[in-house]
N, C-alpha and C positions, 0 to 999 in steps of 0.2 A: 442387427448390424454387428459384424465381428469386431474384436478388439483392434485388430490391425486397421480396419476401416475407420473406426472411431479415432484412433491415433492420427491417421492421415488427415481426417477431417479437421481435428483440432489443430494440427500443424498448419493446414491450409488457412485456418481462421486466424492465424497470427501467433499461436503458441510457439515459442522458440524450441528447437530440438535440444535435447540434453547433450547430444554428441553430433558433431558435423565433421565429416572427413571429406576433404576436397583434394583430388589429384595427388594422393600420398604416394611418394616414391621412397624406397629404402634400399641403399646400396652398401654392401659390406666390402671393405678393403681387405684382401687376402694376399698371401705370398705369391699366388698365381694370377693375380689381377683382381679387378673389381667384379663382384657378383651382385646382380640386381635381384633382391629377394621379393620386393614389392614394386610393381611397375607403374600402375596408375589406378589407385583405388579411391572410389568416392561412394559414400552412403551416409545416411543420417539415422539417428535413433530418437524417436519421439518420447515425451514423458509417459511412463507406464508401459512402454513397449519392450518386447523381447525380440531381439534380432540375433539369429544364429549365423555364424560364419562357418561354412563347411568346405571340405576339400581334402585331398590326400596329403600325405606327408610331403613337405617341400612346397606346398601351394602358397605359403606366405600368410596363413591365417594367424599363427602364433606371433609372428613378427608384427603383424597389424595390431594384435591385441597389446603387445608390449609398447608399441608406439603410442597407444592411447594413454598409457600411464607414464610415458617418458622413461621406460626401462631398457631401452636399447643400449648396447655396449658402445664404447668410444669408437670402435672400428666402423660403426654404422653412420652413414651420411643420409640425412632425411631432407625431403623437400615437400612442398605442398602445405596443407593446413590440417590440424587436428584440434578442433575448437570445442572446449568444454566450459560452460558458464562464461562465455565471452573471452576466454583465454586460449591462445594458440599454444598447445603443449610443446610444439617444436621450437618456438622462439622465446618462451618465458625463461626467466632465470632459475637457477637451482633453488633459491629461497622461495620463489613463487610456486615452483613445482611441488615443493615440500608441503606448502599450504593447501594446494589443490588435491593432493593425494589424501585419501581418507575422508576429507570433507566433501569433495565434489565427485570423486571417483575412487573406487577401491577394487582390489583384485582378489579373486578366489583361485588359488593355485591347484594344479592337477593332483598332486600327491600331498595330502595333509601331514603325513608322517615326516616329510622333509620340510614342510612349511612351518611346523611347530618345533620350538626348541625343547628338547627332552629334559633339560635341567631346570626349567622354570615352570611354575604353575600356569594354567591357561588364563587365570584371572590376571596374573602379572603381565602376560603377553598381550592381552587385550588392552590393559591399562597403558602399556608401553606405546601402543599405537595412538591412544588418546593424548598422551603427553607429547609425542613426536609431532602430531599434526593438529595440535590445539590452535584455535584462532589467535591472531596476533595480539600479544599483551595479556592473554588470559592464562592463568595458572590453574591446572587441574590437580587438586589435592588428592591425598591417598584415599580418603573416605569417599570422595566423589567419584574417583576412578573405579573403586571397587563397586560402588552402587551402579555405575553405568555398565560395568562388565557383567554384573548379575542380570541387569535388564537385558543386555544383548544376548546372554545365554538363554534367558527365559523366552526371548523373542524367537529363537530358532528351535525351541522345543526340547532343550536339555532338561531332564527331570532334576528336581531339587537344586536349582542354580545357586542358591545361597550356600549350599554345602560343597557342590562340585566346582565352584569357582576356585577352590584351593586344591583341586586335583591336578596331577601331572598328565601329560599327553598319553603315556602308556596305560593309564587307568580308564581310557575310553576305547570303545570299539571303533572300527574303521569309519562307519557311518556317523558316529558321534563326533569323531575328530573332524570330519568334513563339516559338520554343523558348527563346531567351535571355530573353524577357519572362516566360515560365513559370518558367525557372530563378530569376529574381529573386524571383518570388512564392514559390518553394519554399525559399528560402535559410534561413529560420528554421523550416522544417518546420511550417507552419500546419495546423490540422486541417481548415480550410475554404478553398477557393479559389472566388472569384466570377469566372467567365469571361464577359466581355461580347462576344458575337459574335467568338469567337477565330479563326474560319475564314472570315469573310465575304470577305476580299480574296484568299484563296488559291485556286489551281486545285485540281481534284479529287484529283490524286495527292498533292500536299502536304497537302491537307486530310485525306486518309486517314491520313497519317503523324501529324499532330497529334492526330487522334481516337484513334489507337492509343496515343499517348503519354499522353493524359489517362486512357485506360482502364487503362494500366499503373500510373499513379500511384495510381489507386483500388485496384487489385488488390494491388500490392506494398507500398504504404505506408499504405493505409487512408484516403487523403485523400477528404474529401467535396467535392463540386463543385456549385455552382449555375451552371447554364449558361443564358445569355441568348442566344437565337438566333431567327431567322426561317426557318431552313432545317429543314424537317420531316424531311428525310432524315437530317440530323445527329442530330435528336432520336430518331428510330427506331434509329439506330446506337448511341447512347451512353446515353440516359437510362433510369433506373429508373422515375421518376415524372414526370408533366408537369403544370405549372400553366398553365392557359390564361387570359390576361387580355384584357379588352376594356373600353376607356374607364375604366380605373382599378379595375375590379372583377375578382375571380377568378370566372370563369363556369363553370369545370370543373377538377377535380383528380382524376386517375386514374393508374393504372399505365400504362406505355408500351403494353403489350400491349392493355389494355382500351380506351385512348383511340383507338388506330388501328383496332381491329377493330369497336368499337361506341361511337362518340362520341354523347353524349346531347344536347348543346346544339346548337342550329341554327348558332350562330356557329362552333363547332368543326367542324361538318360542312362549312360553307362554306370554312373555312380549309384543311381537308384537300383539298377539291375543287379549290382554286386551285393546288395543288402540281403542277408539271409532271411527267408520267410519260413515260418512253420508250415510244413506240409508241401513245400516246393523243393524238389530234388531230394526228397526224403530217402535215406538209406534203407528204410524198412517199408517203403511203399509197396502195397499189395501183399505184405507178409501176414499170415494168419497164425503161424506158429514159429517157435524159435528156430532160426535158420541153421545154427551150428551145434544143435543139441546132440548130434551123433558123433561129433568130432572129439578128439582127445581133450580132456579137461586139464588146462595148464594152471589155473588158480581156483582153489576152492576154499571158501570161508564158511565156517559153521559156528554160529554163536560167538563170533569174534569180539573180543573186548580189548581195548587199549586204554589204559588209565595212567595219568600223570600224577606222581606223588605230590602231596601238598608241601608247602614250605612256610616256615615262620608261623606255624600254628594254623595255617589255612588248610581246609580239607582237600583230599585228593579229587582230581577232576577226571571224570570218565568221558573221554573224547569219542570213543566208539563203543556202542552198547548192544551186544548180541546181534551182530550183523551177519547175515548169511547170503552168499551169492557164488556164482561160478563164472569163469571166463574160459571159453573153449578155443582151440586152435583155429586161427583165421577169423575170429570174431572181434568186432569192435564193441566194447561195452562202455556205454556213456554213463558217467556218474555225476549227478547234478545235485545242487543244494546251495543254500546261502553260506556266507562266511561263518566258520565255527561249526559247521555240520559234521565235519570229520572226513571230508573228501580227500584232502591232501594227506592227512594222517594215514588213511588206508593205502593210498598210493605209495607213500614212503615206507610203510610196513612191508608191502609186497616186494619192494626193492631192497629190503634189509636195512633201511635207514632209520626206522622206528622199531622198537621192540613191542611185541604183543604181550598181553598180561593175562589173557583168558580165552577160552574157546579154542578153536583150531583155525590155522591159516596154512594151507598147503600150497607151496609155490614150486612148480616144476618138479614135484615129487618130494620136496623138502619141507618138513614141518617147522614153521617159524616160531612156534611157542618157546622152544628151548634153543633159540638161535645162537649159533657160534660162528663167528666170522671166518675162521679157518676152514670149516667144513662147507660153508655156503659160498666161499669165494669162487670155486670153479663154475658155479652157476651164474655168476654175474655177467659173464660174456653173453649169456642168452637173454639178458634183460637190458633194454635200452631205456633212456630217460630223456625226455625233452622238457626243459624247465620253462616256467612262465616268463621269466625275464632273461633272455640270453646275454644281455649286456652285463648282468650281475653274475651269470654262471660261467662266462668266459674270462680267462685270465687276461687282463689288459696288456700285460707285458709279453704275451705270446702272440704270434701271428695266427690267423684263422687256420692255416694249414697245421700248425702245431697243436692248436686246440682240438681240431677234428682228429688228429693222429693219436691223441692221448690213449683212447681205448686200445688201439692197435699196438702201441708201445707196451702197455701193461699186460695185455692178454695174448699177444701173439709173438712169434719168433721172427717176424718179418724184418728185413734189413732196411737201411736208410732209403735207397733208391726204390725198393718195393713199396715202402710206406708212402713215399712221395707220389708214386704212380697211383696207389690206391686212394689217397686223399683227393687227388685231382679227379679221379673217376667218381668219387662220392660227391664232390662239388658239382660236377656235371650232371649227376643224377637228380640233384635238387635244383637244376637250372641256374647254377652260378658258374661264371667263367672260371676256367682252371687258374687263371692269373690271380684270382682273388685269394688263393692260398698264401700269397705273400703280403696281403693286407692285414691290418690290425683291426680288432673289433670296432673301434671308434670310427673307422673309415667306411663302415658299412651302414646302410639304413636299417631301420627296425625290422622290416620284412626280410632283408638280406641276412641279417644276423639270425633270424628265426629259421631260415632255410639252412644256414650253416649248423645251427643247433640240431636240426633234424638229421643232417648228414652225420654229425657226431653220434647221435643216438642210433643210427643204422649202420655204423661202421663195422660192427661184428656180426651183421645179419642176425639180429636177435629173434628169438621165437615170440617174445613178448615186449611190447613198447608201452611205456607209461608216459602219457602226455598230460602235463599239469598246466591247464589254462594257457596253451601255447599261442593263442591268437587274441587274448583279451586286450593287449595294448596296441594292436594294429588297427590302422584305419580300414574302412570297409573294402576298398579296392584291393589293398595288399592282403587283407584277411581272406578274400575270395580266392586269390591266387594260391595262398598257402594251403587253404582247405582243399582246393582242387588237386594240388600237388600231393598232399597227404593221402587223399583218396586214391589217386593213381598209383602211388608207390605201395600203399597197403594192398591194393588189388593185385599188383604185379608180384610182390614178394610174399604175400599171404601171411604176414605175421599177425598175431593177436594184439589187441591194443586196449588199454584202459584209458579212456579219454575223459579227463576231469574238466568240468567247465561250469560256470554259472549262467552261460548263455544257452538257453534251450534250443534256439533256432540253429545254432552251430552244431550242437549235439545231434539234432534231428537230421542234419546233412550227412553225418558220418556214422552214427551208431545204429546197429540193428536192434540192440537190447539196451534198455535204459533203467537205471536204478535211481531212486530219489531219496536223499538223506535229509533228515531233520533232527538236529540236536543229538547226533550220534546214532540215530536209529534209522534203519531202512524202512521207510513208510510205504513204499510202493516200488515194484519193478515189473517190467514186461516188455513186449514188443514196442519199439519206439513210437510208431504211428498210433498205437492204442493209448499209450501213456499221454502223448501230446493231444490226441483227439478226444479221448474220453477218460480223463483222470478220475480215479475213485476216491483218493484221499483228499481231505479238505486243504491240506498244506500244498499238495501238488496243484490244486485248483488256484490257490492264491499265487503260487509261483508263476503259473502260466498267465494269470491275469495281470501280474506285475510287469510282464515282458512288453515293452513298448513296440509297436509295429509301425512301419513307415507309411501310415495313412491317417491323416488328421481326424477324419470322421470316424473311422473304425477305432482309433485310439481313444477318442472321447467316450465311446461306448464301453471299451475295455476298462477305462479308468473308473467309470461308474460302477461296473461289475466288481472291480477290485475294492472299491470303497465299501460296497455293500457286503462283500465277504469279510472285510475287516470289522464292520459293525456287527456282523453275526458271530464273531469269535466268542 
């Protein structure tokens, strides 16, 4: 009997659900009128059950999650019922809500770097939650708070918790910071955790560790979890039941096995069809040799080294260690690896944003080892860059049109009307209306901003485009559209591209040639379908085994393989 069936059986036998949502409606008051974000949502979460809420941006999943903890802004008007431990979150007082948070329900936020305060130790921040949400009349002393913080860190697998409780957030890796956030949520042993996109910014190997941690919390401590995510592979790996939302409504609710094997609603079918699969629509399908090896070589690295000097007595750090590869005209080179492997460092070095310290890096005929900005600047117009987070790379005080026009203003002699016309043509080429030139970045959705970022990267018709994790923060339906657009434009314009990503399925769709980085070294490279289908290096095998696939049965097998590979290290 599956866990979901066990939970359903227990619930039918009289066990009260940890969470019960009945006919939840959430409306936001805006300057242009009321906007209904959640229309009529109902579902329950049983003890020890993991329920995933999925849907594209704007579907209402995050608003629903915030309603569970009473975190909606004052402009939101809620109705219906959100019942946790017999308390309706919508109607309780602020004082009662403060007692419920942390004790009965806690939240794990999407971005741990913003959830943690950089000027306080992680132990202090966990203790702050203990003090803020302590039971009525009970005082938590400093020693007891520290002891509980150490226990929470140990529970989530932080090594040497007695020592690291005094560390600051910047002293942890991205995956460890997410573990610290989960530890803070667990400090008062809540029965329910709401996890909002807890693995979005993590590479696949770290993501696998966090998913295993959440699974252990459920199995060992009986913690119920509401998982908000756009990653259907994560849903298949972790969830017992799935709530599919679209435009504020629940369009389908089913067990994980049923949803993936026989989705009933057209929207659910479309959502699953948009999920990238290894081997499906592969850019290198049928290739037996490198496709662009006879074309002009635009980038050539030979024993490339990039080292960052040590500070305050710490040794120098070698981010890139004797890496060799080439990128030819018209070729899409996929660079994959976990955080800290050196992917972004190499991409920034090619663009002249990082300095090389050894070996050779030749970019468009220019040797980067003795880089000088004055002599390299004429080549910048031939290199485009698409950043991971367009919201951070766009100036919020400039309109989209002004942001896209920046390369044209700097590198061309075009006048105002000519630039305006060019910008409108560029927006149209990435399937954005011309009128969007007058909008500001915050007025666009994530997918629209990424399209505008692509338009800016292509403004000067570059010979080489560097795309650094351009789809990692997008939901699957938007990601599919952006990838299709990228593929169409690359085929039409014929530029070469370095596509950096930790998602191997995305790289498989776009890249003919793939390189795998691990701790600054290129451990394997070759034709995409051969790397994905028959990896030779043990690290590549672990990387592929860590990638969740949208099929619960297959994912269970892959998880077993991944754990076996880890044991064999």
